[in-house]
MMTF fields as JSON, N, C-alpha, C and O atoms, coordinates in Angstrom:
{
  "mmtfVersion": "1.0.0",
  "mmtfProducer": "UNKNOWN",
  "numBonds": 135,
  "numAtoms": 136,
  "numGroups": 34,
  "numChains": 1,
  "numModels": 1,
  "chainsPerModel": [1],
  "groupsPerChain": [34],
  "chainIdList": ["A"],
  "bondAtomList": [4, 2, 8, 6, 12, 10, 16, 14, 20, 18, 24, 22, 28, 26, 32, 30, 36, 34, 40, 38, 44, 42, 48, 46, 52, 50, 56, 54, 60, 58, 64, 62, 68, 66, 72, 70, 76, 74, 80, 78, 84, 82, 88, 86, 92, 90, 96, 94, 100, 98, 104, 102, 108, 106, 112, 110, 116, 114, 120, 118, 124, 122, 128, 126, 132, 130],
  "bondOrderList": [1, 1, 1, 1, 1, 1, 1, 1, 1, 1, 1, 1, 1, 1, 1, 1, 1, 1, 1, 1, 1, 1, 1, 1, 1, 1, 1, 1, 1, 1, 1, 1, 1],
  "groupList": [{"groupName": "PHE", "atomNameList": ["N", "CA", "C", "O"], "elementList": ["N", "C", "C", "O"], "formalChargeList": [0, 0, 0, 0], "bondAtomList": [1, 0, 2, 1, 3, 2], "bondOrderList": [1, 1, 2], "singleLetterCode": "F", "chemCompType": "L-PEPTIDE LINKING"}, {"groupName": "ASN", "atomNameList": ["N", "CA", "C", "O"], "elementList": ["N", "C", "C", "O"], "formalChargeList": [0, 0, 0, 0], "bondAtomList": [1, 0, 2, 1, 3, 2], "bondOrderList": [1, 1, 2], "singleLetterCode": "N", "chemCompType": "L-PEPTIDE LINKING"}, {"groupName": "GLY", "atomNameList": ["N", "CA", "C", "O"], "elementList": ["N", "C", "C", "O"], "formalChargeList": [0, 0, 0, 0], "bondAtomList": [1, 0, 2, 1, 3, 2], "bondOrderList": [1, 1, 2], "singleLetterCode": "G", "chemCompType": "PEPTIDE LINKING"}, {"groupName": "VAL", "atomNameList": ["N", "CA", "C", "O"], "elementList": ["N", "C", "C", "O"], "formalChargeList": [0, 0, 0, 0], "bondAtomList": [1, 0, 2, 1, 3, 2], "bondOrderList": [1, 1, 2], "singleLetterCode": "V", "chemCompType": "L-PEPTIDE LINKING"}, {"groupName": "ARG", "atomNameList": ["N", "CA", "C", "O"], "elementList": ["N", "C", "C", "O"], "formalChargeList": [0, 0, 0, 0], "bondAtomList": [1, 0, 2, 1, 3, 2], "bondOrderList": [1, 1, 2], "singleLetterCode": "R", "chemCompType": "L-PEPTIDE LINKING"}, {"groupName": "HIS", "atomNameList": ["N", "CA", "C", "O"], "elementList": ["N", "C", "C", "O"], "formalChargeList": [0, 0, 0, 0], "bondAtomList": [1, 0, 2, 1, 3, 2], "bondOrderList": [1, 1, 2], "singleLetterCode": "H", "chemCompType": "L-PEPTIDE LINKING"}, {"groupName": "PRO", "atomNameList": ["N", "CA", "C", "O"], "elementList": ["N", "C", "C", "O"], "formalChargeList": [0, 0, 0, 0], "bondAtomList": [1, 0, 2, 1, 3, 2], "bondOrderList": [1, 1, 2], "singleLetterCode": "P", "chemCompType": "L-PEPTIDE LINKING"}, {"groupName": "SER", "atomNameList": ["N", "CA", "C", "O"], "elementList": ["N", "C", "C", "O"], "formalChargeList": [0, 0, 0, 0], "bondAtomList": [1, 0, 2, 1, 3, 2], "bondOrderList": [1, 1, 2], "singleLetterCode": "S", "chemCompType": "L-PEPTIDE LINKING"}, {"groupName": "ILE", "atomNameList": ["N", "CA", "C", "O"], "elementList": ["N", "C", "C", "O"], "formalChargeList": [0, 0, 0, 0], "bondAtomList": [1, 0, 2, 1, 3, 2], "bondOrderList": [1, 1, 2], "singleLetterCode": "I", "chemCompType": "L-PEPTIDE LINKING"}, {"groupName": "LYS", "atomNameList": ["N", "CA", "C", "O"], "elementList": ["N", "C", "C", "O"], "formalChargeList": [0, 0, 0, 0], "bondAtomList": [1, 0, 2, 1, 3, 2], "bondOrderList": [1, 1, 2], "singleLetterCode": "K", "chemCompType": "L-PEPTIDE LINKING"}, {"groupName": "ASP", "atomNameList": ["N", "CA", "C", "O"], "elementList": ["N", "C", "C", "O"], "formalChargeList": [0, 0, 0, 0], "bondAtomList": [1, 0, 2, 1, 3, 2], "bondOrderList": [1, 1, 2], "singleLetterCode": "D", "chemCompType": "L-PEPTIDE LINKING"}, {"groupName": "GLU", "atomNameList": ["N", "CA", "C", "O"], "elementList": ["N", "C", "C", "O"], "formalChargeList": [0, 0, 0, 0], "bondAtomList": [1, 0, 2, 1, 3, 2], "bondOrderList": [1, 1, 2], "singleLetterCode": "E", "chemCompType": "L-PEPTIDE LINKING"}, {"groupName": "GLN", "atomNameList": ["N", "CA", "C", "O"], "elementList": ["N", "C", "C", "O"], "formalChargeList": [0, 0, 0, 0], "bondAtomList": [1, 0, 2, 1, 3, 2], "bondOrderList": [1, 1, 2], "singleLetterCode": "Q", "chemCompType": "L-PEPTIDE LINKING"}, {"groupName": "LEU", "atomNameList": ["N", "CA", "C", "O"], "elementList": ["N", "C", "C", "O"], "formalChargeList": [0, 0, 0, 0], "bondAtomList": [1, 0, 2, 1, 3, 2], "bondOrderList": [1, 1, 2], "singleLetterCode": "L", "chemCompType": "L-PEPTIDE LINKING"}, {"groupName": "THR", "atomNameList": ["N", "CA", "C", "O"], "elementList": ["N", "C", "C", "O"], "formalChargeList": [0, 0, 0, 0], "bondAtomList": [1, 0, 2, 1, 3, 2], "bondOrderList": [1, 1, 2], "singleLetterCode": "T", "chemCompType": "L-PEPTIDE LINKING"}, {"groupName": "TYR", "atomNameList": ["N", "CA", "C", "O"], "elementList": ["N", "C", "C", "O"], "formalChargeList": [0, 0, 0, 0], "bondAtomList": [1, 0, 2, 1, 3, 2], "bondOrderList": [1, 1, 2], "singleLetterCode": "Y", "chemCompType": "L-PEPTIDE LINKING"}],
  "groupTypeList": [0, 0, 1, 2, 3, 4, 5, 6, 7, 8, 2, 9, 0, 10, 11, 12, 2, 9, 0, 5, 13, 13, 5, 9, 0, 14, 15, 11, 12, 0, 9, 11, 9, 13],
  "groupIdList": [1, 2, 3, 4, 5, 6, 7, 8, 9, 10, 11, 12, 13, 14, 15, 16, 17, 18, 19, 20, 21, 22, 23, 24, 25, 26, 27, 28, 29, 30, 31, 32, 33, 34],
  "secStructList": [7, 5, 6, 6, 5, 7, 7, 6, 6, 6, 3, 3, 3, 7, 6, 6, 1, 7, 3, 3, 3, 1, 1, 7, 7, 7, 2, 2, 2, 2, 2, 2, 2, 7],
  "xCoordList": [94.915, 93.942, 93.099, 92.754, 92.781, 91.907, 90.972, 91.417, 89.666, 88.676, 89.022, 88.824, 89.543, 89.846, 91.176, 91.522, 91.926, 93.223, 94.315, 94.17, 95.394, 96.468, 97.35, 97.859, 97.527, 98.379, 99.304, 99.031, 100.397, 101.256, 101.897, 102.314, 101.984, 102.639, 101.726, 102.196, 100.42, 99.48, 99.44, 99.417, 99.432, 99.334, 99.351, 99.676, 98.995, 99.017, 97.959, 97.483, 97.597, 96.661, 97.434, 98.401, 97.001, 97.627, 96.939, 96.058, 97.34, 96.808, 95.32, 94.652, 94.785, 93.355, 92.568, 91.343, 93.269, 92.589, 92.323, 91.556, 92.957, 92.779, 93.8, 94.977, 93.341, 94.212, 94.976, 94.414, 96.267, 97.127, 97.767, 98.37, 97.629, 98.284, 99.76, 100.14, 100.594, 102.023, 102.403, 103.404, 101.608, 101.876, 100.564, 99.507, 100.628, 99.421, 99.276, 100.233, 98.096, 97.845, 96.369, 95.548, 96.045, 94.653, 93.968, 94.628, 92.643, 91.899, 92.192, 92.229, 92.399, 92.711, 94.04, 94.166, 95.03, 96.319, 96.169, 96.828, 95.305, 95.096, 94.475, 94.878, 93.488, 92.833, 93.828, 93.716, 94.802, 95.8, 96.645, 97.168, 96.782, 97.607, 96.848, 97.457, 95.552, 94.775, 94.99, 94.417],
  "yCoordList": [93.775, 93.177, 94.281, 95.267, 94.1, 95.047, 94.236, 93.527, 94.333, 93.521, 92.04, 91.28, 91.64, 90.237, 89.784, 88.605, 90.715, 90.358, 91.079, 92.249, 90.386, 90.982, 91.852, 91.393, 93.107, 94.04, 94.732, 95.863, 94.082, 94.684, 95.988, 96.787, 96.22, 97.438, 98.652, 99.787, 98.424, 99.549, 100.188, 101.414, 99.384, 99.951, 98.87, 97.716, 99.254, 98.301, 98.697, 99.833, 97.747, 98.013, 98.221, 97.512, 99.199, 99.374, 98.476, 97.693, 98.589, 97.701, 97.904, 97.004, 99.078, 99.319, 98.86, 98.984, 98.328, 97.866, 98.977, 98.795, 100.138, 101.243, 101.121, 100.854, 101.317, 101.121, 102.397, 103.492, 102.245, 103.38, 103.119, 102.069, 104.085, 103.96, 104.267, 105.22, 103.457, 103.72, 104.71, 105.417, 104.762, 105.69, 106.353, 105.723, 107.617, 108.306, 108.095, 108.26, 107.737, 107.547, 107.796, 107.701, 108.115, 108.361, 107.042, 106.029, 107.059, 105.854, 105.405, 104.207, 106.353, 105.996, 105.258, 104.28, 105.717, 105.032, 103.636, 102.698, 103.491, 102.178, 101.216, 100.056, 101.7, 100.831, 100.345, 99.219, 101.184, 100.777, 99.618, 98.831, 99.511, 98.448, 97.136, 96.104, 97.156, 95.92, 94.992, 93.904],
  "zCoordList": [105.247, 104.341, 103.709, 104.36, 102.45, 101.762, 100.896, 99.993, 101.163, 100.457, 100.556, 99.608, 101.719, 101.938, 101.369, 101.454, 100.787, 100.209, 100.976, 101.327, 101.231, 102.012, 101.123, 100.1, 101.521, 100.78, 101.765, 102.166, 102.169, 103.187, 102.739, 103.578, 101.424, 100.955, 101.061, 100.989, 101.233, 101.267, 102.643, 102.754, 103.685, 105.017, 106.064, 105.783, 107.286, 108.389, 109.408, 109.418, 110.263, 111.348, 112.641, 112.917, 113.432, 114.739, 115.757, 115.404, 117.015, 118.044, 118.286, 118.793, 117.93, 118.091, 116.868, 116.833, 115.863, 114.663, 113.667, 112.721, 113.872, 112.933, 111.813, 112.056, 110.59, 109.437, 109.138, 109.164, 108.853, 108.514, 107.159, 106.936, 106.256, 104.96, 105.107, 105.788, 104.465, 104.484, 103.395, 103.514, 102.333, 101.236, 100.859, 100.905, 100.487, 100.035, 98.537, 97.779, 98.125, 96.706, 96.461, 97.373, 95.217, 94.875, 94.562, 94.331, 94.555, 94.233, 92.802, 92.523, 91.902, 90.521, 90.446, 89.708, 91.203, 91.214, 91.801, 91.351, 92.805, 93.411, 92.401, 92.314, 91.636, 90.665, 89.62, 89.134, 89.269, 88.281, 88.793, 88.004, 90.123, 90.695, 90.836, 91.115, 90.652, 90.804, 89.611, 89.564]
}
C-alpha cells in the first residue's frame, strides 16, 4: 500500500512490516506513473 492505495508492482512488506522496493526509481518517475 502507498498512501492508502495498493501498488503491488512498487514493492512489498516483509514480516516485520518493513517496506522493500522491488524496483529503484526516482520520485519524479513515480509521479509520472500517478
